[in-house]
Structure formats: C-alpha cells, structure tokens
C-alpha positions as a Markdown table, in Angstrom:
| # | Residue | x | y | z |
|---|---|---|---|---|
| 1 | Met | 133.8 | 153.6 | 248.1 |
| 2 | Ala | 133.7 | 157.3 | 248.6 |
| 3 | Trp | 133.3 | 160.2 | 246.1 |
| 4 | Val | 132.6 | 163.9 | 246.0 |
| 5 | Trp | 129.7 | 165.3 | 243.6 |
| 6 | Asn | 128.0 | 168.6 | 243.7 |
| 7 | Asp | 129.8 | 169.9 | 246.7 |
| 8 | Ala | 128.7 | 166.7 | 248.9 |
| 9 | Leu | 130.8 | 163.7 | 250.0 |
| 10 | His | 129.0 | 160.4 | 249.4 |
| 11 | Val | 129.8 | 156.9 | 250.4 |
| 12 | Leu | 128.5 | 153.6 | 249.2 |
| 13 | Asp | 128.5 | 150.2 | 250.8 |
| 14 | Leu | 129.3 | 147.8 | 247.9 |
| 15 | Asp | 127.4 | 145.0 | 249.8 |
| 16 | Ser | 124.1 | 146.9 | 250.4 |
| 17 | Gly | 124.3 | 149.1 | 247.3 |
| 18 | Ala | 122.7 | 152.0 | 249.1 |
| 19 | Pro | 124.6 | 155.3 | 248.5 |
| 20 | Glu | 124.6 | 157.9 | 251.3 |
| 21 | Arg | 125.4 | 161.6 | 251.4 |
| 22 | Leu | 127.8 | 161.9 | 254.2 |
| 23 | Tyr | 128.8 | 165.5 | 254.3 |
| 24 | Thr | 127.9 | 168.8 | 252.4 |
| 25 | Ala | 130.3 | 171.8 | 252.1 |
| 26 | Ala | 129.9 | 174.5 | 254.5 |
| 27 | Arg | 128.0 | 177.6 | 253.4 |
| 28 | Gly | 130.3 | 179.7 | 251.0 |
| 29 | His | 132.5 | 176.8 | 250.6 |
| 30 | Thr | 133.2 | 174.0 | 248.1 |
| 31 | Leu | 134.6 | 170.5 | 248.2 |
| 32 | Gln | 137.5 | 169.4 | 246.0 |
| 33 | Asn | 136.7 | 166.6 | 244.0 |
| 34 | Leu | 139.5 | 164.3 | 245.5 |
| 35 | Cys | 139.0 | 162.3 | 248.8 |
| 36 | Ser | 140.4 | 159.1 | 250.5 |
| 37 | Leu | 138.8 | 156.4 | 252.1 |
| 38 | Thr | 140.6 | 154.3 | 254.8 |
| 39 | Ala | 141.1 | 150.6 | 254.1 |
| 40 | Ala | 138.6 | 149.8 | 257.0 |
| 41 | Gly | 136.0 | 152.0 | 255.4 |
| 42 | Asp | 135.3 | 154.0 | 258.5 |
| 43 | Arg | 136.8 | 157.5 | 257.8 |
| 44 | Val | 137.1 | 159.6 | 254.7 |
| 45 | Val | 139.4 | 162.8 | 254.3 |
| 46 | Val | 138.3 | 165.5 | 251.9 |
| 47 | Thr | 139.4 | 169.1 | 251.4 |
| 48 | Glu | 137.2 | 172.3 | 251.6 |
| 49 | Gln | 137.9 | 175.8 | 250.3 |
| 50 | Pro | 136.0 | 179.0 | 249.7 |
| 51 | Val | 134.0 | 179.2 | 246.6 |
| 52 | Gly | 135.9 | 180.9 | 243.9 |
| 53 | Arg | 139.2 | 180.8 | 245.7 |
| 54 | Glu | 142.1 | 178.3 | 245.8 |
| 55 | His | 142.8 | 178.9 | 249.5 |
| 56 | Pro | 142.6 | 178.8 | 252.5 |
| 57 | Val | 142.2 | 175.1 | 252.3 |
| 58 | Thr | 140.8 | 173.0 | 255.3 |
| 59 | Cys | 141.4 | 169.2 | 255.4 |
| 60 | Leu | 138.6 | 167.4 | 257.1 |
| 61 | Glu | 138.1 | 163.9 | 258.4 |
| 62 | Ile | 134.5 | 162.5 | 258.3 |
| 63 | Ser | 133.2 | 159.5 | 260.3 |
| 64 | Val | 131.3 | 157.1 | 258.0 |
| 65 | Ala | 129.3 | 156.0 | 260.9 |
| 66 | Thr | 128.3 | 159.3 | 262.3 |
| 67 | Gly | 129.0 | 161.9 | 259.5 |
| 68 | Arg | 130.9 | 164.0 | 262.0 |
| 69 | Ala | 133.6 | 166.4 | 260.5 |
| 70 | Asp | 136.8 | 166.9 | 262.3 |
| 71 | Glu | 139.3 | 169.5 | 261.0 |
| 72 | Leu | 142.9 | 167.9 | 260.7 |
| 73 | Phe | 144.7 | 170.9 | 259.5 |
| 74 | Gly | 144.6 | 174.0 | 257.2 |
| 75 | Thr | 146.8 | 175.7 | 254.7 |
| 76 | Asp | 147.0 | 179.2 | 253.2 |
| 77 | Trp | 148.0 | 177.9 | 250.0 |
| 78 | Phe | 146.3 | 175.6 | 247.4 |
| 79 | Ala | 146.6 | 172.1 | 248.9 |
| 80 | Asn | 144.9 | 168.9 | 247.3 |
| 81 | His | 145.3 | 165.2 | 246.5 |
| 82 | Pro | 144.9 | 164.1 | 250.2 |
| 83 | Ala | 145.3 | 160.5 | 250.5 |
| 84 | His | 146.0 | 158.0 | 253.2 |
| 85 | Ser | 149.5 | 156.2 | 252.9 |
| 86 | Pro | 148.6 | 152.6 | 252.1 |
| 87 | His | 151.6 | 151.4 | 254.2 |
| 88 | Asp | 150.6 | 153.4 | 257.3 |
| 89 | Glu | 147.4 | 155.2 | 257.3 |
| 90 | Ser | 148.3 | 157.3 | 260.3 |
| 91 | Trp | 150.2 | 159.3 | 257.7 |
| 92 | Leu | 148.0 | 161.4 | 255.5 |
| 93 | Thr | 149.8 | 162.8 | 252.1 |
| 94 | Phe | 148.6 | 165.8 | 250.2 |
| 95 | Ala | 150.3 | 168.1 | 247.7 |
| 96 | His | 150.9 | 171.9 | 247.2 |
| 97 | Glu | 149.3 | 172.4 | 243.9 |
| 98 | Gly | 150.5 | 174.7 | 241.2 |
| 99 | Pro | 152.9 | 175.2 | 238.2 |
| 100 | Ala | 155.7 | 172.7 | 238.9 |
| 101 | Arg | 158.6 | 175.1 | 238.1 |
| 102 | Glu | 157.0 | 177.6 | 240.6 |
| 103 | Val | 156.3 | 175.4 | 243.8 |
| 104 | Pro | 159.5 | 174.4 | 245.5 |
| 105 | Asp | 157.5 | 172.2 | 248.1 |
| 106 | Arg | 155.3 | 170.0 | 246.2 |
| 107 | Ile | 155.0 | 167.0 | 248.3 |
| 108 | Trp | 153.7 | 167.0 | 251.9 |
| 109 | Ala | 152.8 | 164.5 | 254.6 |
| 110 | Arg | 150.8 | 164.9 | 257.9 |
| 111 | His | 150.8 | 162.8 | 261.1 |
| 112 | Pro | 148.7 | 163.5 | 264.2 |
| 113 | Ala | 151.8 | 163.4 | 266.5 |
| 114 | Arg | 154.9 | 163.8 | 264.5 |
| 115 | Ala | 153.6 | 166.5 | 261.8 |
| 116 | Pro | 150.1 | 167.6 | 263.0 |
| 117 | Gln | 150.3 | 170.6 | 260.6 |
| 118 | Gly | 152.1 | 168.8 | 257.9 |
| 119 | Arg | 155.7 | 168.6 | 256.7 |
| 120 | Arg | 157.4 | 169.1 | 253.6 |
| 121 | Val | 158.7 | 165.6 | 252.4 |
| 122 | Leu | 161.2 | 166.8 | 249.6 |
| 123 | Asp | 163.5 | 169.6 | 249.5 |
| 124 | Gln | 163.4 | 170.6 | 245.9 |
| 125 | Ser | 166.2 | 173.2 | 246.1 |
| 126 | Thr | 169.6 | 172.3 | 244.6 |
| 127 | Asp | 172.8 | 174.2 | 243.9 |
| 128 | Gly | 171.5 | 174.4 | 240.2 |
| 129 | Gly | 168.1 | 175.8 | 241.1 |
| 130 | Thr | 164.7 | 174.1 | 241.8 |
| 131 | Leu | 163.6 | 170.7 | 240.8 |
| 132 | Ala | 160.1 | 170.7 | 239.3 |
| 133 | Val | 158.4 | 167.6 | 240.6 |
| 134 | Gly | 155.0 | 166.0 | 240.6 |
| 135 | His | 152.8 | 163.0 | 240.3 |
| 136 | Glu | 153.9 | 161.3 | 243.6 |
| 137 | Arg | 152.7 | 157.7 | 244.0 |
| 138 | Trp | 152.7 | 156.4 | 247.5 |
| 139 | Met | 154.2 | 153.0 | 248.3 |
| 140 | Phe | 152.4 | 150.1 | 249.6 |
| 141 | His | 155.6 | 148.2 | 251.0 |
| 142 | Asp | 157.2 | 151.2 | 252.7 |
| 143 | Leu | 156.4 | 154.6 | 254.1 |
| 144 | Gly | 157.3 | 156.8 | 251.0 |
| 145 | Ala | 156.6 | 157.6 | 247.5 |
| 146 | Val | 158.0 | 157.7 | 244.1 |
| 147 | Val | 157.9 | 161.0 | 242.3 |
| 148 | Cys | 159.0 | 162.3 | 238.9 |
| 149 | Ala | 161.4 | 165.5 | 238.5 |
| 150 | Tyr | 160.4 | 166.6 | 235.2 |
| 151 | Gly | 162.5 | 167.1 | 232.3 |
| 152 | Glu | 161.6 | 170.8 | 232.5 |
| 153 | Ser | 163.4 | 171.2 | 235.9 |
| 154 | Glu | 166.1 | 174.0 | 235.7 |
| 155 | Ala | 168.0 | 171.8 | 238.1 |
| 156 | Gly | 169.1 | 168.2 | 238.2 |
| 157 | Pro | 169.4 | 165.3 | 238.3 |
| 158 | Arg | 165.9 | 164.8 | 236.8 |
| 159 | Gly | 164.3 | 161.5 | 236.8 |
| 160 | Leu | 162.6 | 159.2 | 239.3 |
| 161 | Tyr | 163.0 | 159.7 | 243.0 |
| 162 | Ala | 162.1 | 157.8 | 246.2 |
| 163 | Val | 161.1 | 160.1 | 249.0 |
| 164 | His | 160.0 | 159.6 | 252.6 |
| 165 | Pro | 158.2 | 161.5 | 255.3 |
| 166 | Asp | 160.0 | 160.1 | 258.4 |
| 167 | Gly | 163.4 | 161.9 | 257.7 |
| 168 | Arg | 165.0 | 159.5 | 255.4 |
| 169 | Ala | 166.9 | 161.2 | 252.5 |
| 170 | Ala | 165.5 | 161.3 | 249.0 |
| 171 | Arg | 167.1 | 158.9 | 246.7 |
| 172 | Leu | 167.5 | 159.2 | 242.8 |
| 173 | Val | 166.2 | 155.9 | 241.8 |
| 174 | Ser | 166.8 | 156.4 | 238.0 |
| 175 | Ala | 167.9 | 159.3 | 235.9 |
| 176 | Gly | 165.7 | 160.3 | 233.2 |
| 177 | Glu | 165.0 | 163.5 | 231.1 |
| 178 | Arg | 161.4 | 162.8 | 230.2 |
| 179 | Asp | 159.6 | 161.3 | 233.1 |
| 180 | Trp | 156.0 | 162.2 | 233.4 |
| 181 | His | 153.9 | 160.0 | 235.6 |
| 182 | Cys | 154.9 | 157.0 | 237.7 |
| 183 | Asp | 153.6 | 154.2 | 239.7 |
| 184 | Ile | 155.3 | 151.6 | 242.0 |
| 185 | Ser | 154.5 | 147.9 | 242.3 |
| 186 | Arg | 153.0 | 146.8 | 245.7 |
| 187 | Asp | 156.1 | 144.7 | 246.5 |
| 188 | Gly | 158.4 | 147.8 | 245.9 |
| 189 | Arg | 160.4 | 145.8 | 243.1 |
| 190 | Trp | 159.3 | 147.7 | 240.1 |
| 191 | Ala | 158.3 | 151.3 | 239.0 |
| 192 | Val | 156.9 | 152.4 | 235.9 |
| 193 | Val | 157.0 | 155.8 | 234.1 |
| 194 | Asp | 155.5 | 157.2 | 231.0 |
| 195 | Thr | 157.6 | 160.0 | 229.0 |
| 196 | Thr | 157.1 | 163.3 | 227.5 |
| 197 | Gly | 158.4 | 162.0 | 223.9 |
| 198 | Pro | 160.5 | 159.2 | 222.9 |
| 199 | Leu | 162.8 | 157.9 | 225.6 |
| 200 | Asp | 165.8 | 158.1 | 223.3 |
| 201 | Ala | 164.9 | 161.4 | 221.5 |
| 202 | Pro | 167.5 | 164.1 | 222.1 |
| 203 | Gly | 166.7 | 167.0 | 224.4 |
| 204 | Arg | 164.5 | 166.8 | 227.7 |
| 205 | Gly | 161.0 | 167.5 | 228.8 |
| 206 | Trp | 158.8 | 168.3 | 225.8 |
| 207 | Gln | 161.5 | 169.0 | 223.4 |
| 208 | Asn | 161.3 | 166.9 | 220.3 |
| 209 | Ala | 158.3 | 165.1 | 221.9 |
| 210 | Gly | 156.3 | 164.7 | 218.8 |
| 211 | Gln | 153.1 | 163.4 | 220.9 |
| 212 | Val | 154.8 | 160.3 | 221.5 |
| 213 | Ser | 155.2 | 158.7 | 225.0 |
| 214 | Asp | 157.1 | 155.6 | 226.1 |
| 215 | Ile | 156.2 | 153.1 | 228.8 |
| 216 | Val | 159.2 | 152.3 | 230.8 |
| 217 | Leu | 159.7 | 149.7 | 233.5 |
| 218 | Val | 162.4 | 150.7 | 236.2 |
| 219 | Asp | 164.2 | 148.5 | 238.5 |
| 220 | Met | 163.7 | 150.0 | 242.0 |
| 221 | Ala | 167.2 | 148.4 | 243.2 |
| 222 | Thr | 169.3 | 149.2 | 240.2 |
| 223 | Gly | 167.6 | 151.9 | 238.3 |
| 224 | Ala | 167.7 | 149.9 | 235.0 |
| 225 | Arg | 165.3 | 150.8 | 232.5 |
| 226 | Thr | 163.3 | 148.5 | 230.2 |
| 227 | Pro | 161.0 | 149.9 | 227.4 |
| 228 | Leu | 157.6 | 148.3 | 227.5 |
| 229 | Ala | 155.5 | 149.9 | 224.9 |
| 230 | Arg | 155.1 | 153.1 | 222.8 |
| 231 | Thr | 151.8 | 155.1 | 222.3 |
| 232 | Ala | 150.5 | 158.5 | 221.3 |
| 233 | Ala | 150.4 | 161.1 | 224.0 |
| 234 | Asp | 148.9 | 164.6 | 224.3 |
| 235 | Arg | 147.7 | 166.9 | 227.2 |
| 236 | His | 145.1 | 165.5 | 229.8 |
| 237 | Pro | 143.3 | 163.2 | 229.4 |
| 238 | Arg | 145.1 | 161.8 | 226.5 |
| 239 | His | 148.3 | 160.5 | 228.2 |
| 240 | Pro | 149.3 | 157.0 | 229.3 |
| 241 | His | 149.3 | 157.3 | 233.0 |
| 242 | Pro | 150.7 | 153.8 | 233.6 |
| 243 | Val | 149.6 | 151.8 | 236.8 |
| 244 | Phe | 150.5 | 148.2 | 237.8 |
| 245 | Thr | 147.9 | 145.6 | 238.2 |
| 246 | Pro | 147.5 | 144.8 | 241.9 |
| 247 | Asp | 149.6 | 141.5 | 241.5 |
| 248 | Gly | 152.4 | 143.4 | 239.7 |
| 249 | Ser | 152.2 | 141.1 | 236.6 |
| 250 | Ala | 151.3 | 143.7 | 234.0 |
| 251 | Val | 151.1 | 147.4 | 233.6 |
| 252 | Leu | 147.9 | 149.2 | 232.2 |
| 253 | Tyr | 148.1 | 152.5 | 230.5 |
| 254 | Asn | 145.9 | 154.8 | 228.2 |
| 255 | His | 146.8 | 153.8 | 224.6 |
| 256 | Gly | 146.2 | 156.8 | 222.2 |
| 257 | Asp | 145.4 | 156.4 | 218.6 |
| 258 | Pro | 147.1 | 159.3 | 216.8 |
| 259 | Ser | 144.7 | 158.9 | 213.7 |
| 260 | Thr | 141.5 | 159.2 | 215.5 |
| 261 | Gly | 142.4 | 160.6 | 219.0 |
| 262 | Glu | 140.6 | 157.8 | 220.8 |
| 263 | Val | 142.1 | 156.3 | 224.0 |
| 264 | Ala | 141.7 | 152.9 | 225.2 |
| 265 | Val | 143.2 | 151.0 | 228.1 |
| 266 | Ala | 146.2 | 148.7 | 227.1 |
| 267 | Arg | 147.8 | 146.0 | 229.0 |
| 268 | Val | 151.5 | 144.9 | 228.7 |
| 269 | Pro | 153.1 | 142.1 | 230.9 |
| 270 | Val | 155.9 | 142.8 | 233.2 |
| 271 | Pro | 159.0 | 140.7 | 232.2 |
| 272 | Gln | 159.7 | 138.1 | 235.0 |
| 273 | Pro | 163.2 | 137.0 | 235.8 |
| 274 | Val | 164.3 | 133.6 | 234.5 |
| 275 | Ser | 164.6 | 131.2 | 237.5 |
C-alpha cells in the first residue's frame, strides 16, 4: 500500500510489515494527500505543488524499488486525484479541481504516447450552458468512467454519464436531477448513485433536500433506477458515498443518524435477476 503523510510518500509491503519513506517533497513544495499505486506495486504516482499555492502542479511517478522520481506532466491549474485506470494502467486519470459550476474541464486522462500532457475527457459545454460534473469513478471492465452531472448544473441533461478518454463520445446513462456520488460494479453491469435530497422530491440539486439522501441502483444498459436505501446526509464527511463490494453483490455506504450525527457503514444487497 502507499500513502502520503507529512509531505512524504510512504509504502508498506503487507507481507513484511515494514513501512518505508519513499519520497519527500522538494524544498518549498508540498505533496497532495492522494496517490495511486500500480496493481503490481512497482510504481506510485503523486502530485506536488508549491507550499501555500494550488498550482503549478507536477505529477511524479516514483519507483518503489529505487525511489527515483520522474516527472510525467505538469499543469498551471489545480490538478489532483491522480489514479491509474484499473482497466489499462498505461492511462493515468486526474481532475481539474475547483467549484463544479466554474470548471468546464473537470475530467482528464494522460497516456505516455497518445496524450503525454493529458487530454480533457468530457466537453462540458452544451447549448444551454455548462454541465457541472464531478466524482468520476473509473471503470474496471472498460477504459472509461462514470461521472455525475450535478443537479446544480445550469445545463442539461443532468444525471449519470459514461465517458471515455480514447475518443468515444460521452453517453447519458440515466437522467437524474440529484445525483451526487457514483460507483460502478467491476463487471460494468450496475452503477450506484446517492442523491442530494429524496429521489422523488420536487426540484433539483439541493432544493428541498432536507438532509436526506437515497442510495439508487442504476442499470448501465437501460438506465433504469431502483432505490435501495434512504439515509441522512450532510456536508463532508457525513454523506453516503456508496461503493460496490468487489464481487458486486452489495453496496456499502455511510449511514447517518439524524438524531446524533453519527455515521456508520451500512450494507445493502444488490437485487439479482430471477433465472
């Protein structure tokens, strides 16, 4: 495993149990606290930026064997969330961070030959304005991601989209006026979203939200939606943030208690088709 703490990148071999400091931020710089380790455990990507400033940002690839740091690319804007695509690790994904309604190019991907400085994955401009998108979740079964176009978008259609960095057009999987966070099963059959307010409440985004969130299963082929659970929700970290278990049989989410504010992990099974 790999993690960032106190401006240093650490790795841990889970067999030996010996943590190692692999890389320390350059003088006058800081490391962002998100990093990505390859499936083979041989390389880690991490982003570095000047202390007290959001940019410029440099994305580094660190060799676990040697600690050598190679610069992959840089941006003059606030880039974060670097991650290897679990479907094809030659693609590195990252985000243009900032207020969703003000960032027209949230989702990016980088490939050493096809997009060495990165390319925008989704054109968020529409005839009606700009889609405000976020919380991209990269696919295991295909080169792409699911992403939410929030209810606060000035443009539409809003809801859950599938996007791809290899030139394929974005696809609206399922329309929704309150989608917030999303995840996709490893076989690509299901997605799950949580909502800013009850799924069936009038309005969109945070209108009439009432500190309620629904956990909703989405069929990736048809876009059909199936409510799974309802929970209390508030600003970070008290939000559901649903994810599939690795085998896809259940969804885990943060379940909030409105009377105490406490949060616990809850599990809800994914409905299986009748054979």
